[in-house]
C-alpha atoms as a printed R data frame, in Angstrom:
    type eleno elety resid chain resno       x       y       z
1   ATOM     1    CA   UNK     A     1  -7.238 -51.862  34.330
2   ATOM     2    CA   UNK     A     2  -4.787 -50.031  32.064
3   ATOM     3    CA   UNK     A     3  -1.298 -51.021  33.131
4   ATOM     4    CA   UNK     A     4   1.682 -48.764  33.905
5   ATOM     5    CA   UNK     A     5   0.074 -45.445  32.953
6   ATOM     6    CA   UNK     A     6   0.941 -42.515  35.210
7   ATOM     7    CA   UNK     A     7  -1.176 -39.303  35.109
8   ATOM     8    CA   UNK     A     8   1.117 -37.529  32.643
9   ATOM     9    CA   UNK     A     9   1.217 -40.514  30.303
10  ATOM    10    CA   UNK     A    10  -2.452 -41.237  29.803
11  ATOM    11    CA   UNK     A    11  -5.596 -39.196  29.448
12  ATOM    12    CA   UNK     A    12  -9.242 -40.116  28.969
13  ATOM    13    CA   UNK     A    13 -11.265 -37.890  26.637
14  ATOM    14    CA   UNK     A    14 -15.050 -37.953  26.563
15  ATOM    15    CA   UNK     A    15 -17.931 -35.852  25.292
16  ATOM    16    CA   UNK     A    16 -20.372 -33.933  27.470
17  ATOM    17    CA   UNK     A    17 -23.129 -36.487  26.747
18  ATOM    18    CA   UNK     A    18 -20.929 -39.432  27.725
19  ATOM    19    CA   UNK     A    19 -19.693 -37.567  30.799
20  ATOM    20    CA   UNK     A    20 -23.239 -37.151  32.093
21  ATOM    21    CA   UNK     A    21 -23.851 -40.884  31.612
22  ATOM    22    CA   UNK     A    22 -20.653 -41.820  33.448
23  ATOM    23    CA   UNK     A    23 -21.494 -39.472  36.310
24  ATOM    24    CA   UNK     A    24 -24.783 -41.270  36.811
25  ATOM    25    CA   UNK     A    25 -22.877 -44.457  37.689
26  ATOM    26    CA   UNK     A    26 -20.194 -42.908  39.911
27  ATOM    27    CA   UNK     A    27 -22.254 -42.923  43.142
28  ATOM    28    CA   UNK     A    28 -22.413 -46.720  42.804
29  ATOM    29    CA   UNK     A    29 -18.622 -46.979  42.627
30  ATOM    30    CA   UNK     A    30 -17.451 -44.386  45.183
31  ATOM    31    CA   UNK     A    31 -17.761 -44.311  48.972
32  ATOM    32    CA   UNK     A    32 -20.570 -42.027  50.153
33  ATOM    33    CA   UNK     A    33 -18.214 -39.416  51.628
34  ATOM    34    CA   UNK     A    34 -16.375 -38.838  48.343
35  ATOM    35    CA   UNK     A    35 -17.705 -36.417  45.697
36  ATOM    36    CA   UNK     A    36 -19.040 -38.145  42.611
37  ATOM    37    CA   UNK     A    37 -16.757 -36.690  39.955
38  ATOM    38    CA   UNK     A    38 -14.644 -38.225  37.219
39  ATOM    39    CA   UNK     A    39 -11.629 -36.185  38.312
40  ATOM    40    CA   UNK     A    40 -11.791 -37.342  41.928
41  ATOM    41    CA   UNK     A    41 -12.445 -40.956  40.931
42  ATOM    42    CA   UNK     A    42  -9.676 -41.324  38.361
43  ATOM    43    CA   UNK     A    43  -7.259 -38.441  38.955
44  ATOM    44    CA   UNK     A    44  -4.728 -40.690  40.673
45  ATOM    45    CA   UNK     A    45  -4.185 -42.601  37.448
46  ATOM    46    CA   UNK     A    46  -4.790 -40.259  34.546
47  ATOM    47    CA   UNK     A    47  -6.101 -36.929  33.380
48  ATOM    48    CA   UNK     A    48  -9.715 -36.629  32.225
49  ATOM    49    CA   UNK     A    49 -10.775 -34.582  29.245
50  ATOM    50    CA   UNK     A    50 -13.885 -33.425  27.427
51  ATOM    51    CA   UNK     A    51 -14.533 -32.523  23.780
52  ATOM    52    CA   UNK     A    52 -16.621 -29.403  23.175
53  ATOM    53    CA   UNK     A    53 -18.119 -28.166  19.896
54  ATOM    54    CA   UNK     A    54 -17.910 -24.457  20.767
55  ATOM    55    CA   UNK     A    55 -20.491 -21.905  21.777
56  ATOM    56    CA   UNK     A    56 -21.405 -20.741  25.241
57  ATOM    57    CA   UNK     A    57 -22.166 -23.064  28.145
58  ATOM    58    CA   UNK     A    58 -24.573 -22.570  31.010
59  ATOM    59    CA   UNK     A    59 -23.331 -22.058  34.563
60  ATOM    60    CA   UNK     A    60 -24.290 -25.634  35.372
61  ATOM    61    CA   UNK     A    61 -22.411 -27.039  32.392
62  ATOM    62    CA   UNK     A    62 -19.345 -24.973  33.263
63  ATOM    63    CA   UNK     A    63 -19.471 -26.206  36.848
64  ATOM    64    CA   UNK     A    64 -19.691 -29.760  35.534
65  ATOM    65    CA   UNK     A    65 -16.534 -29.210  33.496
66  ATOM    66    CA   UNK     A    66 -14.557 -27.743  36.383
67  ATOM    67    CA   UNK     A    67 -15.569 -30.531  38.745
68  ATOM    68    CA   UNK     A    68 -14.849 -33.443  36.423
69  ATOM    69    CA   UNK     A    69 -12.171 -32.585  33.891
70  ATOM    70    CA   UNK     A    70  -8.549 -31.523  33.651
71  ATOM    71    CA   UNK     A    71  -8.346 -31.208  29.852
72  ATOM    72    CA   UNK     A    72 -10.481 -29.816  27.037
73  ATOM    73    CA   UNK     A    73 -10.404 -30.488  23.289
74  ATOM    74    CA   UNK     A    74 -12.304 -28.520  20.619
75  ATOM    75    CA   UNK     A    75 -14.363 -30.654  18.261
76  ATOM    76    CA   UNK     A    76 -14.171 -28.222  15.326
77  ATOM    77    CA   UNK     A    77 -12.839 -24.715  15.953
78  ATOM    78    CA   UNK     A    78  -9.119 -25.438  15.427
79  ATOM    79    CA   UNK     A    79  -9.465 -27.405  12.188
80  ATOM    80    CA   UNK     A    80  -8.394 -25.944   8.817
81  ATOM    81    CA   UNK     A    81 -11.904 -24.994   7.638
82  ATOM    82    CA   UNK     A    82 -12.705 -22.580  10.485
83  ATOM    83    CA   UNK     A    83  -9.133 -21.275  10.957
84  ATOM    84    CA   UNK     A    84  -8.216 -20.607   7.290
85  ATOM    85    CA   UNK     A    85 -11.387 -20.711   5.171
86  ATOM    86    CA   UNK     A    86  -9.654 -18.766   2.374
87  ATOM    87    CA   UNK     A    87  -5.964 -18.787   1.576
88  ATOM    88    CA   UNK     A    88  -4.068 -16.430   3.851
89  ATOM    89    CA   UNK     A    89  -7.221 -15.300   5.700
90  ATOM    90    CA   UNK     A    90  -7.005 -16.658   9.226
91  ATOM    91    CA   UNK     A    91  -9.962 -16.401  11.588
92  ATOM    92    CA   UNK     A    92  -9.286 -16.853  15.281
93  ATOM    93    CA   UNK     A    93 -12.438 -15.746  17.105
94  ATOM    94    CA   UNK     A    94 -13.970 -19.182  17.732
95  ATOM    95    CA   UNK     A    95 -10.738 -20.925  18.685
96  ATOM    96    CA   UNK     A    96  -9.491 -17.985  20.763
97  ATOM    97    CA   UNK     A    97 -12.745 -18.026  22.725
98  ATOM    98    CA   UNK     A    98 -12.399 -21.730  23.513
99  ATOM    99    CA   UNK     A    99  -8.765 -21.360  24.575
100 ATOM   100    CA   UNK     A   100  -9.711 -18.442  26.848
101 ATOM   101    CA   UNK     A   101 -12.589 -20.476  28.308
102 ATOM   102    CA   UNK     A   102 -10.260 -23.398  29.055
103 ATOM   103    CA   UNK     A   103  -7.721 -21.179  30.790
104 ATOM   104    CA   UNK     A   104 -10.397 -19.355  32.795
105 ATOM   105    CA   UNK     A   105 -11.651 -22.681  34.120
106 ATOM   106    CA   UNK     A   106  -8.304 -24.302  34.869
107 ATOM   107    CA   UNK     A   107  -8.373 -26.743  31.946
108 ATOM   108    CA   UNK     A   108  -5.466 -27.752  29.740
109 ATOM   109    CA   UNK     A   109  -6.275 -27.136  26.067
110 ATOM   110    CA   UNK     A   110  -5.510 -29.897  23.571
111 ATOM   111    CA   UNK     A   111  -5.641 -28.540  20.006
112 ATOM   112    CA   UNK     A   112  -7.413 -30.647  17.371
113 ATOM   113    CA   UNK     A   113  -6.446 -30.915  14.516
114 ATOM   114    CA   UNK     A   114  -3.863 -29.168  12.346
115 ATOM   115    CA   UNK     A   115  -4.029 -31.494   9.315
116 ATOM   116    CA   UNK     A   116  -7.094 -33.545   8.376
117 ATOM   117    CA   UNK     A   117  -8.650 -34.517   5.065
118 ATOM   118    CA   UNK     A   118 -12.096 -33.390   6.223
119 ATOM   119    CA   UNK     A   119 -13.107 -29.921   7.458
120 ATOM   120    CA   UNK     A   120 -10.465 -28.706   5.029
121 ATOM   121    CA   UNK     A   121 -11.140 -26.097   2.304
122 ATOM   122    CA   UNK     A   122 -10.718 -27.155  -1.315
123 ATOM   123    CA   UNK     A   123  -8.390 -24.228  -2.075
124 ATOM   124    CA   UNK     A   124  -5.501 -26.064  -0.413
125 ATOM   125    CA   UNK     A   125  -5.444 -28.457  -3.369
126 ATOM   126    CA   UNK     A   126  -6.255 -26.163  -6.318
127 ATOM   127    CA   UNK     A   127  -4.227 -23.891  -8.569
128 ATOM   128    CA   UNK     A   128  -6.374 -21.720 -10.868
129 ATOM   129    CA   UNK     A   129  -9.132 -24.314 -10.790
130 ATOM   130    CA   UNK     A   130  -6.840 -27.268 -11.511
131 ATOM   131    CA   UNK     A   131  -5.127 -29.725  -9.146
132 ATOM   132    CA   UNK     A   132  -2.183 -27.984  -7.514
133 ATOM   133    CA   UNK     A   133   1.297 -29.480  -7.637
134 ATOM   134    CA   UNK     A   134   3.165 -31.003  -4.727
135 ATOM   135    CA   UNK     A   135   5.332 -27.978  -3.949
136 ATOM   136    CA   UNK     A   136   2.397 -25.578  -3.727
137 ATOM   137    CA   UNK     A   137   0.237 -27.864  -1.552
138 ATOM   138    CA   UNK     A   138   3.178 -28.667   0.706
139 ATOM   139    CA   UNK     A   139   3.978 -24.970   1.135
140 ATOM   140    CA   UNK     A   140   0.331 -24.230   1.959
141 ATOM   141    CA   UNK     A   141   0.168 -27.039   4.495
142 ATOM   142    CA   UNK     A   142   3.399 -25.977   6.188
143 ATOM   143    CA   UNK     A   143   2.295 -22.331   6.329
144 ATOM   144    CA   UNK     A   144  -1.081 -23.306   7.769
145 ATOM   145    CA   UNK     A   145   0.419 -25.554  10.466
146 ATOM   146    CA   UNK     A   146   3.054 -23.018  11.438
147 ATOM   147    CA   UNK     A   147   0.600 -20.116  11.521
148 ATOM   148    CA   UNK     A   148  -2.042 -21.886  13.604
149 ATOM   149    CA   UNK     A   149   0.393 -23.566  15.986
150 ATOM   150    CA   UNK     A   150   2.368 -20.326  16.195
151 ATOM   151    CA   UNK     A   151  -0.743 -18.286  17.006
152 ATOM   152    CA   UNK     A   152  -1.470 -20.532  20.000
153 ATOM   153    CA   UNK     A   153   2.140 -21.050  21.056
154 ATOM   154    CA   UNK     A   154   2.324 -21.142  24.832
155 ATOM   155    CA   UNK     A   155  -1.471 -21.421  25.144
156 ATOM   156    CA   UNK     A   156  -2.089 -25.069  24.266
157 ATOM   157    CA   UNK     A   157  -0.796 -28.162  26.029
158 ATOM   158    CA   UNK     A   158  -0.787 -30.351  22.928
159 ATOM   159    CA   UNK     A   159  -1.751 -30.663  19.266
160 ATOM   160    CA   UNK     A   160  -3.254 -33.471  17.247
161 ATOM   161    CA   UNK     A   161  -0.918 -32.678  14.373
162 ATOM   162    CA   UNK     A   162  -2.313 -35.171  11.859
163 ATOM   163    CA   UNK     A   163  -5.714 -36.809  12.147
164 ATOM   164    CA   UNK     A   164  -6.867 -40.085  10.567
165 ATOM   165    CA   UNK     A   165  -4.113 -40.640   8.006
166 ATOM   166    CA   UNK     A   166  -4.200 -44.450   8.205
167 ATOM   167    CA   UNK     A   167  -6.243 -46.496   5.760
168 ATOM   168    CA   UNK     A   168  -9.133 -48.629   7.006
169 ATOM   169    CA   UNK     A   169  -8.509 -51.278   4.341
170 ATOM   170    CA   UNK     A   170  -5.405 -53.083   3.062
171 ATOM   171    CA   UNK     A   171  -3.401 -49.938   2.256
172 ATOM   172    CA   UNK     A   172  -1.033 -48.329   4.731
173 ATOM   173    CA   UNK     A   173  -2.027 -44.686   4.389
174 ATOM   174    CA   UNK     A   174  -5.391 -43.283   3.370
175 ATOM   175    CA   UNK     A   175  -5.420 -41.977  -0.218
176 ATOM   176    CA   UNK     A   176  -6.796 -38.576   0.761
177 ATOM   177    CA   UNK     A   177  -6.190 -35.172  -0.831
178 ATOM   178    CA   UNK     A   178  -3.012 -34.590   1.192
179 ATOM   179    CA   UNK     A   179  -1.579 -37.950   0.158
180 ATOM   180    CA   UNK     A   180  -2.559 -37.504  -3.479
181 ATOM   181    CA   UNK     A   181  -1.048 -34.019  -3.728
182 ATOM   182    CA   UNK     A   182   2.080 -34.342  -1.587
183 ATOM   183    CA   UNK     A   183   2.748 -38.039  -1.142
184 ATOM   184    CA   UNK     A   184   3.221 -40.251   1.894
185 ATOM   185    CA   UNK     A   185   5.648 -37.825   3.507
186 ATOM   186    CA   UNK     A   186   2.928 -35.234   4.161
187 ATOM   187    CA   UNK     A   187   2.546 -36.684   7.666
188 ATOM   188    CA   UNK     A   188   6.230 -36.209   8.451
189 ATOM   189    CA   UNK     A   189   6.210 -32.709   6.957
190 ATOM   190    CA   UNK     A   190   3.241 -31.730   9.116
191 ATOM   191    CA   UNK     A   191   5.064 -32.856  12.265
192 ATOM   192    CA   UNK     A   192   8.199 -31.029  11.158
193 ATOM   193    CA   UNK     A   193   6.229 -27.792  10.756
194 ATOM   194    CA   UNK     A   194   4.438 -28.232  14.081
195 ATOM   195    CA   UNK     A   195   7.573 -28.824  16.110
196 ATOM   196    CA   UNK     A   196   9.173 -25.742  14.553
197 ATOM   197    CA   UNK     A   197   6.131 -23.605  15.362
198 ATOM   198    CA   UNK     A   198   5.666 -24.684  18.984
199 ATOM   199    CA   UNK     A   199   8.605 -26.549  20.549
200 ATOM   200    CA   UNK     A   200   6.842 -26.780  23.932
201 ATOM   201    CA   UNK     A   201   3.473 -28.275  22.965
202 ATOM   202    CA   UNK     A   202   3.107 -32.055  23.017
203 ATOM   203    CA   UNK     A   203   2.590 -33.443  19.510
204 ATOM   204    CA   UNK     A   204   0.174 -36.320  18.859
205 ATOM   205    CA   UNK     A   205  -0.940 -38.497  15.995
206 ATOM   206    CA   UNK     A   206  -4.690 -39.187  16.333
207 ATOM   207    CA   UNK     A   207  -6.832 -41.911  14.724
208 ATOM   208    CA   UNK     A   208  -9.776 -44.219  15.345
209 ATOM   209    CA   UNK     A   209  -9.761 -48.033  15.560
210 ATOM   210    CA   UNK     A   210  -6.015 -48.124  16.220
211 ATOM   211    CA   UNK     A   211  -6.698 -50.281  19.250
212 ATOM   212    CA   UNK     A   212  -7.577 -53.037  16.756
213 ATOM   213    CA   UNK     A   213  -4.558 -55.188  15.786
214 ATOM   214    CA   UNK     A   214  -4.462 -54.537  12.026
215 ATOM   215    CA   UNK     A   215  -4.712 -50.766  12.252
216 ATOM   216    CA   UNK     A   216  -2.571 -50.705  15.406
217 ATOM   217    CA   UNK     A   217   0.275 -52.267  13.404
218 ATOM   218    CA   UNK     A   218  -0.032 -49.459  10.844
219 ATOM   219    CA   UNK     A   219   0.065 -46.866  13.611
220 ATOM   220    CA   UNK     A   220   3.194 -48.466  15.077
221 ATOM   221    CA   UNK     A   221   4.786 -48.419  11.621
222 ATOM   222    CA   UNK     A   222   4.005 -44.708  11.331
223 ATOM   223    CA   UNK     A   223   5.437 -44.056  14.806
224 ATOM   224    CA   UNK     A   224   8.693 -45.785  13.906
225 ATOM   225    CA   UNK     A   225   8.953 -43.995  10.576
226 ATOM   226    CA   UNK     A   226   8.561 -40.595  12.242
227 ATOM   227    CA   UNK     A   227  11.136 -41.507  14.872
228 ATOM   228    CA   UNK     A   228  13.543 -42.685  12.155
229 ATOM   229    CA   UNK     A   229  13.265 -39.205  10.597
230 ATOM   230    CA   UNK     A   230  14.182 -37.709  14.011
231 ATOM   231    CA   UNK     A   231  10.807 -35.998  14.280
232 ATOM   232    CA   UNK     A   232   9.195 -35.357  17.628
233 ATOM   233    CA   UNK     A   233   6.116 -37.434  18.369
234 ATOM   234    CA   UNK     A   234   5.079 -37.278  22.014
235 ATOM   235    CA   UNK     A   235   1.943 -39.353  22.014
236 ATOM   236    CA   UNK     A   236  -0.871 -41.209  20.297
237 ATOM   237    CA   UNK     A   237  -4.548 -40.330  20.414
238 ATOM   238    CA   UNK     A   238  -6.747 -43.426  20.332
239 ATOM   239    CA   UNK     A   239 -10.016 -41.983  19.100
240 ATOM   240    CA   UNK     A   240 -12.700 -44.175  20.604
241 ATOM   241    CA   UNK     A   241 -16.228 -44.264  19.180
242 ATOM   242    CA   UNK     A   242 -17.330 -46.959  21.611
243 ATOM   243    CA   UNK     A   243 -20.682 -47.824  23.100
244 ATOM   244    CA   UNK     A   244 -20.586 -48.013  26.898
245 ATOM   245    CA   UNK     A   245 -21.513 -51.699  26.938
246 ATOM   246    CA   UNK     A   246 -19.202 -52.653  24.037
247 ATOM   247    CA   UNK     A   247 -15.825 -51.166  24.981
248 ATOM   248    CA   UNK     A   248 -12.935 -53.324  23.674
249 ATOM   249    CA   UNK     A   249 -10.983 -53.215  26.932
250 ATOM   250    CA   UNK     A   250  -8.463 -55.911  26.017
251 ATOM   251    CA   UNK     A   251  -7.578 -54.313  22.695
252 ATOM   252    CA   UNK     A   252  -7.306 -50.863  24.287
253 ATOM   253    CA   UNK     A   253  -4.952 -52.169  26.968
254 ATOM   254    CA   UNK     A   254  -2.809 -53.939  24.374
255 ATOM   255    CA   UNK     A   255  -2.656 -50.775  22.246
256 ATOM   256    CA   UNK     A   256  -1.772 -48.549  25.203
257 ATOM   257    CA   UNK     A   257   0.997 -50.989  26.192
258 ATOM   258    CA   UNK     A   258   2.325 -51.148  22.616
259 ATOM   259    CA   UNK     A   259   2.464 -47.358  22.220
260 ATOM   260    CA   UNK     A   260   3.883 -46.986  25.725
261 ATOM   261    CA   UNK     A   261   6.661 -49.390  24.740
262 ATOM   262    CA   UNK     A   262   7.562 -46.933  21.964
263 ATOM   263    CA   UNK     A   263   7.994 -44.225  24.608
264 ATOM   264    CA   UNK     A   264   4.713 -42.478  23.808
265 ATOM   265    CA   UNK     A   265   1.985 -40.979  25.955
266 ATOM   266    CA   UNK     A   266  -1.590 -42.041  25.278
267 ATOM   267    CA   UNK     A   267  -4.752 -39.970  24.953
268 ATOM   268    CA   UNK     A   268  -7.907 -42.034  24.576
């Protein structure tokens, strides 16, 4: 059991495939008179979310979403590659369609992700075919974050502002293109741009394996550094790629408690 997590402080995010598997077990856990849905089973404690790749859904799939989930996250459509494939050319059709779908079906929309080292066009880091300098890459990143977050201002509940910036090995931050071009402060600058663009949306840092002690410590260091810069960080996304029979419950609970102690909401 996750301790001390009220509905607005914790959310569970799953994929459609995992949701169907979980639903198969719900009749075993719920009294016969209760509907077998994730939302009815867990809604007292936290919100439930689903990640969708985009494209149209059948009537049955849409009904499944409405019955089981409160939140929706796009797998791809809000990332830099689909939203700004060429410098200054923003394309909104795919993301707009997903936001409209979420609203039409009573789902909160959690944007993912404004800054990531993958699904990111190479032009961000080039200047006439050569590596671009810090000032140019920083300006491009800030403009991208502010344009995308500004376009959806008032339409999204939250943003994963930066995704997967922590290193999996002994280093603190991952030596990705953003780090190499701008430096370690690219994370802080991304949050600064996001909070300027949409003061109402919740802002999250998102990463995988941060329930594990070594990487959790790095995430807590990042949290404290952002807070020391007086930047708004509302929550942490614990990106779980777990098998149903190998979920690290103890580590997840310890991570949720640690981030909660920092005053943060959790999305897992």
